[in-house]
C-alpha positions in Angstrom: 128.3 148.9 117.5 126.6 146.8 120.1 124.6 143.8 119.0 120.9 143.9 119.8 120.0 141.8 122.8 118.5 138.5 121.9 114.9 137.8 122.5 114.2 135.0 124.9 113.6 131.7 123.3 110.0 130.7 123.2 109.0 127.9 125.5 108.3 124.9 123.3 105.6 123.8 125.7 104.2 127.0 127.3 101.4 125.2 129.0 103.4 122.2 130.3 103.4 123.5 134.0 99.7 124.2 133.9 98.9 120.9 132.3 100.9 119.1 135.0 99.1 121.0 137.7 95.7 120.1 136.2 96.7 116.4 135.9 97.8 116.5 139.5 94.4 118.0 140.6 92.6 115.3 138.6 94.7 112.6 140.2 94.1 114.1 143.6 90.3 113.8 143.1 90.7 110.1 142.5 92.9 109.6 145.5 92.0 107.7 148.7 92.7 110.9 150.6 90.1 112.9 148.7 87.5 110.1 148.9 87.8 110.3 152.7 87.3 114.1 152.8 84.1 116.1 153.1 82.8 117.9 150.1 83.7 121.3 151.7 87.3 120.1 152.4 87.6 118.9 148.8 86.2 122.2 147.5 88.8 124.2 149.6 91.6 122.0 148.2 90.5 122.4 144.6 90.2 126.2 145.2 93.8 126.3 146.3 94.9 124.1 143.4 92.8 126.1 140.9 94.5 129.4 142.0 97.9 127.8 141.5 96.8 126.5 138.0 95.8 130.0 137.0 99.1 131.4 138.3 100.9 129.0 136.0 98.9 130.2 133.0 99.6 133.8 133.8 103.4 133.2 133.8 103.4 132.5 130.1 
């Protein structure tokens, strides 16, 4: 008789990657680079980072 396959171990910190991405986005907003950009450029960058943040949440 074959043993049943083991269930994957739950991630002890399922939101760790998303939390890191969010912290990086916040740090970016405080950066010298961001302070020198136009609002529309910052908005585009945050849109890109926001999509990546949502992807990380969906991978849970």
